TITOR-433551 format. One record per residue (C-alpha): residue in three letters; residue number from 1; x, y, z. Coordinates in nm, 2 decimals. Example, Ala and Ser with C-alpha at 12.3 -4.5 7.8 and 13.67 -1.06 7.14 Angstrom:
REM residues 2
ALA  1  1.23  -0.45  0.78
SER  2  1.37  -0.11  0.71
***
This chain:
REM residues 245
UNK  1  -3.35  1.59  1.51
UNK  2  -3.15  1.92  1.50
UNK  3  -3.02  1.87  1.84
UNK  4  -2.85  1.55  1.75
UNK  5  -2.68  1.73  1.45
UNK  6  -2.54  1.98  1.68
UNK  7  -2.39  1.74  1.94
UNK  8  -2.24  1.51  1.69
UNK  9  -2.11  1.76  1.44
UNK  10  -1.75  1.77  1.37
UNK  11  -1.55  2.10  1.41
UNK  12  -1.52  2.30  1.10
UNK  13  -1.18  2.36  0.95
UNK  14  -1.09  2.72  0.92
UNK  15  -1.04  2.68  0.55
UNK  16  -1.37  2.50  0.51
UNK  17  -1.66  2.70  0.36
UNK  18  -1.98  2.73  0.56
UNK  19  -2.17  2.53  0.28
UNK  20  -1.90  2.25  0.31
UNK  21  -1.93  2.23  0.68
UNK  22  -2.31  2.21  0.69
UNK  23  -2.28  1.95  0.40
UNK  24  -2.05  1.72  0.61
UNK  25  -2.27  1.77  0.93
UNK  26  -2.60  1.68  0.76
UNK  27  -2.42  1.38  0.57
UNK  28  -2.29  1.23  0.88
UNK  29  -2.61  1.25  1.06
UNK  30  -2.79  1.08  0.76
UNK  31  -2.54  0.81  0.72
UNK  32  -2.52  0.74  1.10
UNK  33  -2.89  0.72  1.14
UNK  34  -2.94  1.03  1.36
UNK  35  -3.18  1.17  1.09
UNK  36  -3.42  0.89  1.02
UNK  37  -3.47  0.77  0.68
UNK  38  -3.78  0.93  0.51
UNK  39  -3.75  1.24  0.74
UNK  40  -3.85  1.57  0.56
UNK  41  -3.57  1.83  0.54
UNK  42  -3.69  2.19  0.63
UNK  43  -3.47  2.45  0.48
UNK  44  -3.60  2.72  0.69
UNK  45  -3.53  2.51  1.02
UNK  46  -3.17  2.41  0.89
UNK  47  -3.10  2.76  0.79
UNK  48  -3.19  2.89  1.14
UNK  49  -2.99  2.61  1.33
UNK  50  -2.68  2.67  1.14
UNK  51  -2.70  3.04  1.09
UNK  52  -2.65  3.00  0.72
UNK  53  -2.83  3.18  0.43
UNK  54  -3.06  2.98  0.20
UNK  55  -2.83  2.99  -0.08
UNK  56  -2.51  2.79  0.08
UNK  57  -2.76  2.56  0.25
UNK  58  -2.92  2.47  -0.09
UNK  59  -2.58  2.41  -0.22
UNK  60  -2.53  2.15  0.05
UNK  61  -2.86  1.99  -0.02
UNK  62  -2.80  1.96  -0.38
UNK  63  -2.49  1.78  -0.31
UNK  64  -2.66  1.55  -0.06
UNK  65  -2.91  1.47  -0.34
UNK  66  -2.61  1.40  -0.59
UNK  67  -2.49  1.13  -0.33
UNK  68  -2.84  0.99  -0.32
UNK  69  -2.89  1.06  0.05
UNK  70  -3.17  1.30  -0.02
UNK  71  -3.45  1.26  -0.27
UNK  72  -3.67  1.54  -0.41
UNK  73  -4.04  1.47  -0.37
UNK  74  -4.27  1.69  -0.59
UNK  75  -4.47  1.93  -0.38
UNK  76  -4.31  1.80  -0.06
UNK  77  -3.93  1.89  -0.09
UNK  78  -3.62  1.70  0.02
UNK  79  -3.65  1.39  0.21
UNK  80  -3.38  1.16  0.35
UNK  81  -3.35  0.84  0.14
UNK  82  -3.55  0.53  0.23
UNK  83  -3.47  0.25  0.01
UNK  84  -3.75  -0.01  -0.02
UNK  85  -3.65  -0.37  0.04
UNK  86  -3.64  -0.46  -0.31
UNK  87  -3.42  -0.15  -0.41
UNK  88  -3.18  -0.24  -0.09
UNK  89  -3.14  -0.60  -0.22
UNK  90  -3.05  -0.46  -0.57
UNK  91  -2.80  -0.23  -0.43
UNK  92  -2.63  -0.52  -0.25
UNK  93  -2.64  -0.73  -0.58
UNK  94  -2.47  -0.45  -0.75
UNK  95  -2.20  -0.44  -0.47
UNK  96  -2.14  -0.82  -0.51
UNK  97  -2.06  -0.78  -0.86
UNK  98  -1.86  -0.46  -0.88
UNK  99  -1.67  -0.50  -0.54
UNK  100  -1.59  -0.86  -0.66
UNK  101  -1.44  -0.72  -0.97
UNK  102  -1.26  -0.44  -0.77
UNK  103  -1.10  -0.72  -0.55
UNK  104  -0.97  -0.92  -0.84
UNK  105  -0.80  -0.61  -0.99
UNK  106  -0.66  -0.50  -0.65
UNK  107  -0.50  -0.86  -0.63
UNK  108  -0.33  -0.78  -0.96
UNK  109  -0.25  -0.40  -0.90
UNK  110  -0.21  -0.30  -0.54
UNK  111  0.15  -0.25  -0.44
UNK  112  0.32  -0.42  -0.15
UNK  113  0.31  -0.10  0.05
UNK  114  -0.06  -0.05  -0.03
UNK  115  -0.13  -0.41  0.11
UNK  116  0.07  -0.35  0.42
UNK  117  -0.13  -0.02  0.48
UNK  118  -0.45  -0.23  0.43
UNK  119  -0.34  -0.48  0.70
UNK  120  -0.30  -0.18  0.94
UNK  121  -0.65  -0.07  0.86
UNK  122  -0.77  -0.42  0.97
UNK  123  -0.53  -0.39  1.29
UNK  124  -0.71  -0.05  1.38
UNK  125  -1.05  -0.20  1.32
UNK  126  -0.96  -0.50  1.57
UNK  127  -0.88  -0.25  1.86
UNK  128  -1.20  -0.05  1.80
UNK  129  -1.40  -0.05  2.13
UNK  130  -1.75  -0.14  1.98
UNK  131  -1.60  -0.43  1.78
UNK  132  -1.41  -0.54  2.10
UNK  133  -1.75  -0.52  2.28
UNK  134  -1.91  -0.71  1.99
UNK  135  -2.18  -0.45  1.93
UNK  136  -2.07  -0.32  1.60
UNK  137  -1.78  -0.30  1.34
UNK  138  -1.55  -0.01  1.27
UNK  139  -1.73  0.24  1.05
UNK  140  -1.49  0.52  0.96
UNK  141  -1.48  0.62  0.60
UNK  142  -1.23  0.68  0.33
UNK  143  -0.89  0.54  0.40
UNK  144  -1.00  0.39  0.72
UNK  145  -1.26  0.18  0.52
UNK  146  -1.14  -0.16  0.42
UNK  147  -1.38  -0.18  0.13
UNK  148  -1.28  0.19  0.00
UNK  149  -0.92  0.10  0.01
UNK  150  -0.96  -0.21  -0.20
UNK  151  -1.17  -0.02  -0.45
UNK  152  -0.91  0.24  -0.47
UNK  153  -0.65  -0.04  -0.52
UNK  154  -0.84  -0.17  -0.83
UNK  155  -0.68  0.11  -1.04
UNK  156  -1.00  0.15  -1.23
UNK  157  -1.12  0.50  -1.23
UNK  158  -1.47  0.44  -1.34
UNK  159  -1.53  0.17  -1.10
UNK  160  -1.37  0.39  -0.82
UNK  161  -1.61  0.69  -0.92
UNK  162  -1.91  0.45  -0.91
UNK  163  -1.83  0.29  -0.57
UNK  164  -1.64  0.55  -0.39
UNK  165  -1.82  0.84  -0.53
UNK  166  -2.18  0.80  -0.65
UNK  167  -2.29  0.52  -0.43
UNK  168  -2.04  0.54  -0.13
UNK  169  -2.22  0.73  0.12
UNK  170  -2.55  0.55  0.05
UNK  171  -2.38  0.19  0.09
UNK  172  -2.21  0.33  0.42
UNK  173  -2.57  0.43  0.55
UNK  174  -2.69  0.08  0.52
UNK  175  -2.37  -0.08  0.61
UNK  176  -2.37  0.11  0.94
UNK  177  -2.76  0.01  0.99
UNK  178  -2.70  -0.36  0.97
UNK  179  -2.34  -0.37  1.12
UNK  180  -2.47  -0.45  1.48
UNK  181  -2.64  -0.78  1.40
UNK  182  -2.52  -1.02  1.65
UNK  183  -2.20  -1.22  1.55
UNK  184  -2.19  -1.02  1.22
UNK  185  -1.91  -0.80  1.31
UNK  186  -1.65  -1.08  1.41
UNK  187  -1.78  -1.28  1.10
UNK  188  -1.71  -0.99  0.88
UNK  189  -1.38  -0.93  1.03
UNK  190  -1.27  -1.29  0.97
UNK  191  -1.40  -1.25  0.60
UNK  192  -1.19  -0.94  0.56
UNK  193  -0.87  -1.11  0.67
UNK  194  -0.92  -1.40  0.42
UNK  195  -0.98  -1.15  0.15
UNK  196  -0.67  -0.95  0.22
UNK  197  -0.46  -1.29  0.23
UNK  198  -0.59  -1.37  -0.12
UNK  199  -0.50  -1.01  -0.24
UNK  200  -0.14  -1.04  -0.08
UNK  201  -0.10  -1.38  -0.25
UNK  202  -0.20  -1.21  -0.58
UNK  203  -0.48  -1.45  -0.64
UNK  204  -0.73  -1.24  -0.81
UNK  205  -0.99  -1.52  -0.88
UNK  206  -1.00  -1.62  -0.50
UNK  207  -1.01  -1.26  -0.40
UNK  208  -1.31  -1.21  -0.62
UNK  209  -1.49  -1.50  -0.49
UNK  210  -1.42  -1.41  -0.14
UNK  211  -1.54  -1.06  -0.17
UNK  212  -1.86  -1.18  -0.35
UNK  213  -1.93  -1.44  -0.07
UNK  214  -1.86  -1.16  0.19
UNK  215  -2.12  -0.93  0.04
UNK  216  -2.36  -1.20  -0.03
UNK  217  -2.33  -1.29  0.35
UNK  218  -2.44  -0.93  0.42
UNK  219  -2.72  -0.95  0.19
UNK  220  -2.84  -1.26  0.36
UNK  221  -2.82  -1.07  0.69
UNK  222  -3.06  -0.81  0.55
UNK  223  -3.30  -1.07  0.41
UNK  224  -3.31  -1.24  0.76
UNK  225  -3.38  -0.89  0.91
UNK  226  -3.65  -0.84  0.67
UNK  227  -3.81  -1.17  0.74
UNK  228  -3.80  -1.11  1.13
UNK  229  -3.99  -0.76  1.05
UNK  230  -4.25  -0.96  0.84
UNK  231  -4.15  -0.81  0.51
UNK  232  -4.16  -0.98  0.17
UNK  233  -3.81  -1.07  0.05
UNK  234  -3.78  -1.02  -0.32
UNK  235  -3.77  -1.35  -0.52
UNK  236  -3.92  -1.57  -0.21
UNK  237  -4.26  -1.66  -0.10
UNK  238  -4.35  -1.58  0.25
UNK  239  -4.43  -1.87  0.46
UNK  240  -4.70  -1.87  0.72
UNK  241  -4.43  -2.00  0.95
UNK  242  -4.18  -1.71  0.98
UNK  243  -3.83  -1.77  0.83
UNK  244  -3.95  -2.09  0.62
UNK  245  -3.92  -2.09  0.25
***
């Protein structure tokens, strides 16, 4: 596990604190699935690996707990989050509602320049090697993230804090996990373009509807995955014939 962290770790900026660097490295490994959900986090092992004292390391771990990427289990310690199927569906229900609202507000409030930048983000996504190969979707964060840009464009600070702060890395973790489903990358890309067109036309009602449909499609993708794994999907009755309802 720690070898994977060392291989994929981004270089530290000179002005970056040791705690900040370790925080970013562990965060990236968790979000990309290089540290498996449910894995126990060993403070002594991490401290030895990074040559960092326990104080700065605990600060980084505390921040990861704040992002809901780590959970503290009594008498066990910190573990990587592993949402139950019901919790994951609830997370996507929250996204469907709140990101739909953000999209409607973005159609009303984004500047023309911001909309042009968002279109350039999609152009970057289209050139991504994994997307071109049909095996994944562009998963960079922040300003290179289509969803992040729209939420920022909503102009609603509370909504932005919830979706780009508290829940952002947890959502990214599961977006990445399910992004490689066959046919989903190109379908999602086409949906993004339709959403952007609605925003550019200042049609907030349509933009909200399209974003809600987009996230609902991702939720159905997760539900199909659950059924294939033999899991019970919340709100459904499992048929003896897999996939039937």
